[in-house]
TORTORPA-214573 format. One line per field, with one value per residue: residue number from 1; y, z, x of N, C-alpha, C in turn. Coordinates in steps of 0.001 Angstrom, whole numbers, padded with zeros to 6 digits, always signed. Example, Ala and Ser with C-alpha at 12.3 -4.5 7.8 and 13.67 -1.06 7.14 Angstrom:
num c(1 | 2)
n_py c(-005690 | -002250)
n_pz c(+007800 | +007080)
n_px c(+013190 | +012850)
ca_py c(-004500 | -001060)
ca_pz c(+007800 | +007140)
ca_px c(+012300 | +013670)
c_py c(-003300 | +000030)
c_pz c(+007800 | +007870)
c_px c(+013200 | +012900)
//
This chain:
num c(1 | 2 | 3 | 4 | 5 | 6 | 7 | 8 | 9 | 10 | 11 | 12 | 13 | 14 | 15 | 16 | 17 | 18 | 19 | 20 | 21 | 22 | 23 | 24 | 25 | 26 | 27 | 28 | 29 | 30 | 31 | 32 | 33 | 34 | 35 | 36 | 37 | 38 | 39 | 40 | 41 | 42 | 43 | 44 | 45 | 46 | 47 | 48 | 49 | 50 | 51 | 52 | 53 | 54 | 55 | 56 | 57 | 58 | 59 | 60 | 61 | 62 | 63 | 64 | 65 | 66 | 67 | 68 | 69 | 70 | 71 | 72 | 73 | 74 | 75 | 76 | 77 | 78 | 79 | 80 | 81 | 82 | 83 | 84 | 85 | 86 | 87 | 88 | 89 | 90 | 91 | 92 | 93 | 94 | 95 | 96 | 97 | 98 | 99 | 100 | 101 | 102 | 103 | 104 | 105 | 106 | 107 | 108 | 109 | 110 | 111 | 112 | 113 | 114 | 115 | 116 | 117 | 118 | 119 | 120 | 121 | 122 | 123 | 124 | 125 | 126 | 127 | 128 | 129 | 130 | 131 | 132 | 133 | 134 | 135 | 136 | 137 | 138 | 139 | 140 | 141 | 142 | 143 | 144 | 145 | 146 | 147 | 148 | 149 | 150 | 151 | 152 | 153 | 154 | 155 | 156 | 157 | 158 | 159 | 160 | 161 | 162 | 163 | 164 | 165 | 166 | 167 | 168 | 169 | 170 | 171 | 172 | 173 | 174 | 175 | 176)
n_py c(+048813 | +048061 | +048751 | +046854 | +044536 | +045105 | +045108 | +042453 | +041177 | +042240 | +041142 | +038465 | +038453 | +039159 | +036882 | +034960 | +035965 | +035659 | +032878 | +032150 | +033304 | +031764 | +029283 | +029837 | +030291 | +027741 | +026329 | +027588 | +027174 | +024478 | +023109 | +020748 | +019684 | +016830 | +013776 | +012258 | +009407 | +005946 | +004131 | +002312 | -001202 | -003241 | -003871 | -006919 | -009361 | -010983 | -009459 | -007967 | -005084 | -002573 | -004275 | -005680 | -003579 | -002669 | -005232 | -006819 | -005887 | -006548 | -009336 | -009998 | -009054 | -010739 | -013170 | -012779 | -012606 | -015226 | -016659 | -015758 | -016689 | -019463 | -019922 | -019251 | -021206 | -023487 | -022955 | -022990 | -025656 | -027247 | -026210 | -024491 | -025843 | -028228 | -029926 | -030663 | -032934 | -034715 | -034579 | -032455 | -030490 | -030195 | -029269 | -026804 | -025428 | -025414 | -023884 | -021474 | -020877 | -020494 | -018290 | -016372 | -016166 | -015106 | -012648 | -011472 | -011321 | -009537 | -007246 | -006658 | -005950 | -003800 | -000521 | +001741 | +000463 | -001007 | +001084 | +002149 | +000002 | -000050 | +002486 | +002121 | +000169 | +001629 | +003581 | +001989 | +001237 | +003488 | +003566 | +003806 | +001274 | -000193 | -001255 | -004517 | -004321 | -001840 | -002504 | -004545 | -003088 | -001129 | -002816 | -003859 | -001526 | -000975 | -003268 | -003039 | -000588 | -001326 | -003303 | -001718 | +000075 | -001770 | -002740 | -000364 | +000138 | -002173 | -001829 | +000567 | -000318 | -002142 | -000429 | +001229 | -000789 | -001565 | +000916 | +001227 | -000927 | -000075 | +002153 | +000854 | +000202 | -002033 | -005492 | -007226 | -007130 | -006535 | -009006 | -010920)
n_pz c(+047655 | +047839 | +045396 | +043740 | +044624 | +043958 | +041142 | +040703 | +041570 | +039710 | +037363 | +037904 | +038020 | +035403 | +034066 | +034983 | +033872 | +031149 | +030971 | +031503 | +029317 | +027255 | +027963 | +027620 | +024855 | +023920 | +024744 | +023258 | +020603 | +020433 | +020338 | +021501 | +022991 | +021768 | +023548 | +025310 | +023878 | +024498 | +023600 | +020589 | +020167 | +018637 | +015249 | +013604 | +010950 | +011305 | +012768 | +013184 | +011775 | +013499 | +014851 | +014916 | +013757 | +010903 | +010213 | +008523 | +005892 | +005678 | +005920 | +003656 | +001662 | +002099 | +001509 | -001226 | -002185 | -001638 | -003343 | -005849 | -005728 | -005580 | -008069 | -009793 | -009035 | -009952 | -012720 | -013220 | -012524 | -014230 | -016850 | -017498 | -016677 | -018217 | -019265 | -017131 | -014562 | -012301 | -009469 | -009348 | -010422 | -008443 | -006360 | -007417 | -007679 | -004983 | -003823 | -005145 | -004079 | -001332 | -001464 | -002719 | -000833 | +001326 | +000205 | -000117 | +002598 | +003541 | +001995 | +002877 | +005519 | +005399 | +006471 | +005026 | +003233 | +005049 | +006494 | +004488 | +004110 | +006639 | +006678 | +004563 | +005650 | +007760 | +006296 | +004922 | +006989 | +007338 | +005272 | +004016 | +003911 | +001822 | +002690 | +002639 | +001542 | +000167 | -001733 | -003215 | -004225 | -005790 | -007658 | -008971 | -010228 | -011994 | -013645 | -014751 | -016211 | -017985 | -019496 | -020626 | -022225 | -023938 | -025289 | -026514 | -028229 | -029822 | -031148 | -032489 | -034195 | -035768 | -037032 | -038510 | -040110 | -041726 | -042949 | -044455 | -046172 | -047573 | -048934 | -050624 | -049926 | -048494 | -049313 | -047984 | -045242 | -041666 | -040571 | -042490)
n_px c(+025372 | +022808 | +021865 | +023064 | +021813 | +019203 | +019426 | +020092 | +017789 | +016050 | +017104 | +016690 | +013930 | +013389 | +014386 | +012609 | +010284 | +010924 | +011161 | +008540 | +007342 | +008471 | +007448 | +004745 | +004753 | +005456 | +003208 | +001190 | +001992 | +002111 | +004433 | +006660 | +009598 | +011371 | +011215 | +013933 | +015373 | +015848 | +018765 | +018445 | +017967 | +020422 | +019947 | +019431 | +019645 | +017415 | +015679 | +012552 | +011405 | +009809 | +007857 | +004600 | +003247 | +001387 | +000480 | -001289 | -000802 | +001863 | +001713 | +000177 | +001895 | +004094 | +002835 | +002257 | +004866 | +005719 | +004013 | +004917 | +007558 | +007049 | +005745 | +007825 | +009678 | +008298 | +008302 | +011074 | +011714 | +010084 | +010358 | +012651 | +014952 | +015397 | +017397 | +018905 | +019901 | +017679 | +018284 | +020153 | +018604 | +016636 | +018251 | +019125 | +016698 | +015919 | +018000 | +017533 | +014996 | +015537 | +017314 | +015666 | +013586 | +015017 | +015704 | +013151 | +012387 | +014377 | +013796 | +011204 | +011651 | +013302 | +013818 | +012601 | +010823 | +009270 | +008110 | +006487 | +004684 | +003494 | +002290 | +000520 | -001162 | -002314 | -003706 | -005535 | -007165 | -008630 | -010401 | -013684 | -015665 | -018146 | -021469 | -023080 | -025660 | -025527 | -023591 | -024867 | -027062 | -025718 | -024504 | -026741 | -027696 | -025577 | -025597 | -028189 | -028004 | -025989 | -027285 | -029322 | -027813 | -026592 | -028863 | -029715 | -027513 | -027707 | -030204 | -029641 | -027611 | -029053 | -030883 | -029101 | -028031 | -030258 | -030651 | -028247 | -028615 | -030827 | -029791 | -028155 | -025522 | -024926 | -025507 | -027126 | -029487 | -029406 | -030242 | -029921)
ca_py c(+047426 | +047912 | +048844 | +045569 | +043584 | +045428 | +044651 | +041012 | +040827 | +042571 | +040138 | +037234 | +038583 | +039112 | +035482 | +034277 | +036408 | +035036 | +031465 | +032010 | +033607 | +030583 | +028239 | +030218 | +030073 | +026293 | +025890 | +028112 | +026619 | +023033 | +022529 | +020121 | +019038 | +015372 | +013149 | +011506 | +008000 | +004972 | +003641 | +001174 | -002451 | -003401 | -004650 | -008013 | -009780 | -011602 | -008510 | -007405 | -003632 | -002121 | -005458 | -005443 | -002516 | -003017 | -006696 | -007437 | -005573 | -007344 | -010736 | -010103 | -008889 | -011981 | -014185 | -012527 | -012999 | -016688 | -017122 | -015485 | -017637 | -020787 | -019992 | -019263 | -022551 | -024392 | -022677 | -023487 | -027113 | -027908 | -025677 | -023907 | -026763 | -029512 | -030762 | -030910 | -034134 | -034449 | -034165 | -031124 | -029583 | -029948 | -028438 | -025441 | -024813 | -025175 | -022741 | -020272 | -020607 | -019928 | -016955 | -015461 | -015925 | -014178 | -011332 | -010952 | -010966 | -008333 | -006106 | -006315 | -005377 | -002600 | +000518 | +002529 | -000384 | -001320 | +002301 | +002219 | -001002 | +000396 | +003605 | +001550 | -000480 | +002653 | +004206 | +001043 | +001251 | +004696 | +003436 | +003592 | +000154 | -000203 | -002380 | -005532 | -003790 | -000823 | -003196 | -005217 | -002040 | -000551 | -003831 | -003891 | -000330 | -001138 | -004289 | -002479 | +000378 | -002055 | -003924 | -000646 | +000573 | -002836 | -002729 | +000846 | -000083 | -003192 | -001228 | +001529 | -001107 | -002685 | +000690 | +001581 | -001901 | -001417 | +002138 | +000957 | -001815 | +000749 | +002993 | -000145 | +000039 | -003454 | -006333 | -007871 | -006392 | -007040 | -010369 | -011838)
ca_pz c(+047691 | +047609 | +043953 | +043158 | +044971 | +043142 | +039772 | +040698 | +041657 | +038422 | +036407 | +038215 | +037634 | +033933 | +033668 | +035266 | +032858 | +029874 | +031037 | +031392 | +027922 | +026479 | +028259 | +026959 | +023417 | +023694 | +024897 | +022175 | +019307 | +020472 | +020202 | +022677 | +022613 | +021718 | +024740 | +025063 | +023613 | +024862 | +022377 | +020011 | +020120 | +017342 | +014324 | +012894 | +009769 | +011696 | +013528 | +012445 | +011965 | +014056 | +015017 | +015328 | +012970 | +009504 | +010188 | +007371 | +004645 | +005659 | +005656 | +002243 | +000861 | +002230 | +000748 | -002655 | -002458 | -001664 | -004575 | -006963 | -005606 | -005940 | -009520 | -010428 | -008802 | -010876 | -014058 | -013296 | -012446 | -015350 | -018178 | -017741 | -016383 | -018829 | -019543 | -015882 | -013867 | -011297 | -008198 | -009524 | -010636 | -007125 | -005608 | -007975 | -007306 | -003535 | -003568 | -005582 | -003126 | -000103 | -001771 | -002983 | +000437 | +002093 | -000427 | +000245 | +004022 | +003680 | +001420 | +003716 | +006786 | +005148 | +007116 | +004112 | +002740 | +006175 | +006775 | +003452 | +004407 | +007839 | +006272 | +003752 | +006565 | +008490 | +005355 | +004631 | +008133 | +007223 | +004133 | +004346 | +003100 | +001642 | +003314 | +001686 | +000841 | -000793 | -002808 | -004055 | -004920 | -006827 | -008700 | -009750 | -011069 | -013066 | -014582 | -015454 | -017217 | -019004 | -020379 | -021393 | -023247 | -024927 | -026107 | -027335 | -029295 | -030722 | -032015 | -033365 | -035215 | -036678 | -037837 | -039496 | -041060 | -042709 | -043708 | -045458 | -047191 | -048347 | -049867 | -051402 | -049501 | -048135 | -050107 | -047082 | -044040 | -040466 | -040252 | -043613)
ca_px c(+025080 | +021384 | +021656 | +023440 | +020770 | +018031 | +019678 | +020028 | +016366 | +015446 | +017555 | +015986 | +012524 | +013370 | +014544 | +011344 | +009327 | +011283 | +010793 | +007088 | +007003 | +008827 | +006461 | +003494 | +004924 | +005387 | +001821 | +000361 | +002381 | +002004 | +005768 | +007238 | +010851 | +011275 | +011797 | +015169 | +015076 | +016864 | +019403 | +017740 | +018717 | +021059 | +019131 | +020076 | +018887 | +016161 | +014880 | +011423 | +011351 | +008527 | +007019 | +003217 | +002629 | +001185 | +000480 | -001961 | -000105 | +003088 | +001363 | -000226 | +003103 | +004851 | +002118 | +002477 | +006248 | +005781 | +003357 | +005835 | +008675 | +006544 | +005530 | +009145 | +010213 | +007609 | +008824 | +012449 | +011760 | +009416 | +010650 | +013965 | +016048 | +015050 | +018566 | +019625 | +019422 | +016654 | +018886 | +020738 | +017467 | +016050 | +019200 | +019094 | +015420 | +015970 | +018891 | +016816 | +013917 | +016120 | +017842 | +014543 | +012893 | +015861 | +015560 | +011821 | +012460 | +015197 | +013073 | +010052 | +012098 | +014085 | +013011 | +011760 | +009745 | +008394 | +007330 | +005455 | +003666 | +002790 | +001433 | -000551 | -002094 | -003081 | -004639 | -006614 | -008079 | -009452 | -011304 | -015081 | -016107 | -019598 | -022162 | -023534 | -026841 | -025074 | -022880 | -025869 | -027801 | -024861 | -024323 | -027994 | -027742 | -024584 | -026090 | -029351 | -027554 | -025244 | -028279 | -029979 | -026885 | -026444 | -030082 | -029673 | -026532 | -028237 | -031228 | -028968 | -026919 | -030079 | -031403 | -028078 | -027923 | -031345 | -030402 | -027202 | -029185 | -031740 | -029029 | -027404 | -024139 | -024876 | -026387 | -028089 | -029798 | -028753 | -030641 | -029788)
c_py c(+047164 | +047953 | +047520 | +044524 | +043835 | +044926 | +043141 | +040553 | +041120 | +041524 | +038820 | +037322 | +038583 | +037672 | +034713 | +034670 | +035759 | +033564 | +031303 | +032360 | +032410 | +029457 | +028549 | +029984 | +028584 | +025809 | +026362 | +027472 | +025105 | +022341 | +021954 | +019484 | +017520 | +014780 | +012359 | +010036 | +007129 | +004474 | +002371 | -000053 | -002621 | -004329 | -005726 | -008406 | -010322 | -010710 | -007965 | -005928 | -003230 | -003266 | -005053 | -004330 | -002957 | -004516 | -007262 | -007093 | -006346 | -008803 | -010926 | -009947 | -010147 | -013104 | -014021 | -012906 | -014508 | -017260 | -016915 | -016452 | -019031 | -020940 | -020016 | -020617 | -023548 | -024205 | -023244 | -025017 | -027772 | -027453 | -025300 | -024889 | -028159 | -030452 | -031136 | -032149 | -033753 | -033942 | -032768 | -030086 | -029212 | -029043 | -026991 | -024729 | -024520 | -023984 | -021435 | -019894 | -019958 | -018511 | -015956 | -015157 | -014965 | -012766 | -010692 | -010509 | -009662 | -007109 | -005689 | -005659 | -004206 | -001419 | +001323 | +001710 | -000730 | -000116 | +002454 | +001226 | -000615 | +001530 | +003101 | +000903 | +000552 | +003366 | +003282 | +000957 | +002453 | +004596 | +003159 | +002509 | +000160 | -001419 | -003347 | -005009 | -002739 | -001471 | -003884 | -004191 | -001426 | -001532 | -003925 | -002704 | -000476 | -002141 | -003757 | -001510 | -000288 | -002700 | -002871 | -000124 | -000479 | -002880 | -001519 | +000677 | -001128 | -002581 | -000183 | +000805 | -001664 | -001583 | +001093 | +000472 | -001821 | -000161 | +001897 | -000031 | -001002 | +001634 | +002157 | -000161 | -001429 | -004237 | -006986 | -006967 | -007040 | -008506 | -011285 | -011367)
c_pz c(+047436 | +046118 | +043288 | +043439 | +044142 | +041707 | +039677 | +040728 | +040342 | +037372 | +036648 | +037787 | +036110 | +033444 | +033886 | +034228 | +031508 | +029865 | +030878 | +029971 | +027030 | +026702 | +027580 | +025457 | +023078 | +023767 | +023735 | +020835 | +019270 | +020354 | +021527 | +022233 | +022676 | +022973 | +024362 | +024900 | +024097 | +023573 | +021898 | +020041 | +018713 | +016460 | +013671 | +011725 | +010151 | +012556 | +012648 | +012790 | +012374 | +014106 | +015474 | +014547 | +011520 | +009285 | +008903 | +006053 | +004553 | +005334 | +004192 | +001320 | +000910 | +001444 | -000749 | -003049 | -002541 | -002916 | -005776 | -006928 | -006025 | -007434 | -010277 | -010239 | -009782 | -012298 | -014219 | -013368 | -013700 | -016726 | -018378 | -017561 | -016957 | -018964 | -018288 | -015212 | -012710 | -009973 | -008268 | -009707 | -009297 | -006292 | -006100 | -007558 | -005804 | -003179 | -003988 | -004573 | -001857 | -000351 | -001996 | -001707 | +001313 | +001527 | -000068 | +001702 | +004211 | +003161 | +002290 | +005022 | +006624 | +005671 | +006177 | +003609 | +003846 | +006536 | +005752 | +003741 | +005633 | +007494 | +005423 | +004639 | +007305 | +007560 | +005029 | +005778 | +008079 | +006118 | +004630 | +003420 | +003007 | +002332 | +002221 | +000877 | -000193 | -001983 | -003757 | -004854 | -006053 | -007975 | -009575 | -010702 | -012248 | -014098 | -015388 | -016549 | -018318 | -019999 | -021228 | -022504 | -024323 | -025848 | -027035 | -028498 | -030299 | -031689 | -032955 | -034501 | -036230 | -037594 | -038899 | -040534 | -042130 | -043560 | -044807 | -046530 | -048128 | -049340 | -050677 | -051110 | -049129 | -049020 | -049266 | -045879 | -042843 | -040162 | -041460 | -044861)
c_px c(+023621 | +021092 | +022000 | +022375 | +019531 | +018222 | +019565 | +018577 | +015668 | +015833 | +016842 | +014539 | +012397 | +013483 | +013253 | +010310 | +009633 | +010902 | +009291 | +006634 | +007310 | +007817 | +005132 | +003574 | +004842 | +003950 | +000966 | +000706 | +002238 | +003347 | +006206 | +008556 | +010693 | +011886 | +013041 | +014811 | +016226 | +017511 | +018692 | +018635 | +019286 | +020235 | +019985 | +019192 | +017514 | +015285 | +013763 | +011335 | +009938 | +007518 | +005614 | +002527 | +002513 | +001107 | -000096 | -001289 | +001203 | +002785 | +000960 | +000980 | +003959 | +004177 | +002312 | +003901 | +006389 | +005126 | +004289 | +007023 | +008224 | +006319 | +006860 | +009822 | +009598 | +008135 | +010231 | +012478 | +011197 | +009909 | +012113 | +015107 | +015786 | +016244 | +019350 | +019032 | +018513 | +017238 | +019472 | +019643 | +016826 | +016960 | +019178 | +017821 | +015387 | +016838 | +018219 | +015744 | +014458 | +016624 | +016705 | +013770 | +013692 | +015754 | +014215 | +011817 | +013223 | +014450 | +011896 | +010458 | +013046 | +013250 | +012110 | +010574 | +008759 | +007538 | +006196 | +004333 | +002850 | +001830 | +000264 | -001601 | -002941 | -004071 | -005814 | -007613 | -009013 | -010497 | -012714 | -015628 | -017624 | -020196 | -022617 | -024722 | -026439 | -024389 | -023859 | -026662 | -026991 | -024651 | -025566 | -028078 | -026778 | -025078 | -027265 | -028900 | -026731 | -026211 | -029002 | -029068 | -026667 | -027657 | -030096 | -028695 | -027025 | -029256 | -030627 | -028249 | -027907 | -030604 | -030388 | -027906 | -028991 | -031157 | -029365 | -027684 | -030085 | -030989 | -028039 | -025891 | -023934 | -025839 | -027450 | -028317 | -029135 | -029084 | -030635 | -030321)
//
């Protein structure tokens, strides 16, 4: 019986050693099992996917969608529906606006598209924006070099113009 007890103690000590090895491996590798999540609330058409994330990219995307819808409405009302009566024209444009707005809403809240907008927002937060002084300095350098290259090209053109007049390819020089 003592032998059975010794084996049991050995098995228990082996299990403890294995658990501590597993714990050590988890700590060294950084692996942690995912915590159990509560079941997500059922998504409906009016549910915003991951509300509060990617706010500015979503707002700019919605604004761009509204601008496109508005321009299309203007085109439909003024150009495409010329032969339609005013009341019917307004109804068609209104129906298009509602359908297009619903499409934009659905596309913006589709999980893959929303994840892209959220990732875009987080990347834009990482951008190192230049200061006002750096922007003014860089603009001055660009304008200066643009003027220098324009002057260089002008003088090169004048020289070639006189050269071609001298070899009688042109009848007149660069200035007449």
